[in-house]
N, C-alpha and C positions, 0 to 999 in steps of 0.2 A: 390534317391531323387536328387542327384547332376546331374545325367544324364537328368532327367526331367527338372531341372532348366536351363541347358545349351540348351536344345531343345527349351524351351520357349524364351530364349534370342535370339536364331537364327531365330525364327519365327516372333518376334516382328519387326515392322518397326524401323529402326535404330534411327530415330529422336525421337521416343517415349521413348528411354532409357536415353539419356542424351543430353546436348548441350555443351559437352566438347571436347577437342582436345587431340590427342595423337601423339607421335613420333613413327614411325615404325622402329623397330630393325630387321635387316635382316642379313643373312649369306653371306659369300663371302670375308670378310675382309675389305670391304669398311667402311668409317667413317660415319656410320649412326648417330653418336652423334655430327656431325659437327654443327657449328653455335649455340652454347648453349644458347645465349641470344636472339636469333631471335624470337622464338615462344612466350616466355613471353612478349616481347615488342609488338608483333603483337596482342596478347590477350589483353594487356592493351589498345592498340589503339582501338580495336574493342569495348571493354566494355565502353570506354569513348566516342566513336563517332557513333557507329551504334546500340547501345542499346542491345548488347549481354550481357550475364551473365555467361561468361566462367570461369571455375576455373583458377586462375592465374598461377597455376603450371601444365604444361602439363604432362600427364602420358607417360610411355613408354610401348609399346605393341610389342610382337613378331608376325611376320607375320603369323605363323602357329597356333597362339593361338585363342581360341574363345573369348578372351577378346576384340578383335578388334570390335566385334559386339556391344560393349557398347558405341561406339563413332561414331557420324555422320561424323566426319572429321578426317582423319589421314594424317599426314605430313611425307614426306620421303625426305632425302637429302643425300649428300655425293659427294666424288670425284672419288671413285674407284669402285672396283668389287662388283657386286650384284649377289647373287645366291638364287633361289627359288627351293626347292625340290618339289616333286609331291604334298605332303600334303599342303605345303605352298601355292602353286599355286591354289589348289582347295579351300582352306579356303579363300584366298583373292578374288577369283572370286565370291564365295558365298556371301561374305560381300558386294561386289560392286553391284551385281545384286539384293540384298535385300534392297538396299537403302543407302549404304555407299558411301563415296567419298574419293578418294585418290589424294592428291597433291604431285607430285614429282618435287622437285626443283633441277635441275642440278647445283651443286656447282663447275662445270667445270671438265669434264672428265668422267662423269657418263653415257653418252648417249649410247655408244656401248654395255655396259653391260645390262642396263635396257631394252633396245630395245629387246634384245634376250630373257630376262627373261619374259617379258610381253607376248611373244608368247606362253609361257606355261599357262598363265592365260587366255588369249583370243586367242586361236589358229586361229580363223577365222576373227579376227579383227586387223587392223593395226592402228597405231597412225596416225591421220590426223590433218592437220592444222585447227585451229578454226578461223573462220572469225571474223574480227573486229566488226561486227554488232551483235555478239552473246551477250546475256544478261550478261554474266560474266564480260563484259567490261563496263557495265553501271548500274549495279544493285544498287550500292551505290554511286560510283564515276565514272565520265565519262572518258574513254580512247578511243577516237574516232579512234585512229590509232592502237588499240590493245595493246598487251603486251609491257610495257615500258622497255627501256634499262637502267639497273642500273650500271653494271660494264662491262668494255670492256676487251675482251680476244683476240679474233682472227679477229676482224673487221667484224664479222657476225651479221646479224640482229637477234633480239630476236624473238623466235617462241613459240607460245602456241599450243601444240599438245595435242590431246585428244582421248579417246576411248568412244564411245557411246553405250549404251545398251537400246534398245527400245526407241530411240530418246532422252534419258537422258544422259547428260554428267556425266560419273561415275569416270573418271580418267583424270586429267590434268597434263601434263608434261611441265614445263616451262624451256626453253632451251636458252642459250646465253643471259640471263637476269640477273641472280643472285639476285632474289628477297630476298632470305634469308640473303645475305650479307647486303642488305639495311635495313633489319629489326634489325640487330644486334646493340648493343650499339655503339654510335657515335665514341667512342675512338678506336674501333676495326679497322675500315677502314677509319676513318676521312672523311666520306662522307658529303657533304654539306647538310644542313637541307632540301632543296627542293628536293634533290635526295632521302633522307630517307623518306620524306613525300610521295613522289610518290610511292615508294616501299610499304609503309604501306597501302596506299589507295588501291593499286591493291590487296594486301593481304586481306584487308577487303572485297573487292568484292568477292574474292574466298571463304572466310568464309561464307559470307551472302548467296552466291549462293548454297554452300554445305548444309547449314542449311535449306534452303527454297525449295530445289528441290530434 
């Protein structure tokens, strides 16, 4: 019976199962648990401003678990190493091509690791820059110049990189922006209110896009 139930979950459209969000727990030693106040704050902002009804407490799911199929939106962050084994990569690919969406927010230092691991998930697809006229930048709030800069590290411009499957954006990698830091409680980084609002509005765009596409 359990096997049949798992097969049914994997075959259903992801958005038909829930409208909640989960944090992705991965191997490799990186701090997958970083920015603990970020997602709860983003969820609150979305529920108050774009009419979502997301559970206020995000769940945690492991990349190799079938539990990921219960969530239309999975968030991943960290500073350091990421490792996907073969089963992890297959499970994540199946999740994404069946309707799931993964947002990876580089909290500084993640890019060299995640870039390599994503080659296991989509061997024939590279991360490509998403143009500023893509719907993800105006689906709820307008960002005519694309991904906003929230925190400065190396003087590099923010980039929204993605992987598409059959013309649908299934994975978004936000780099040199630090959206998650902007979502955190104000006392964590002492960001001005306008900076936090900009980060939350971009986050709401990502959530809305993931739920509707």
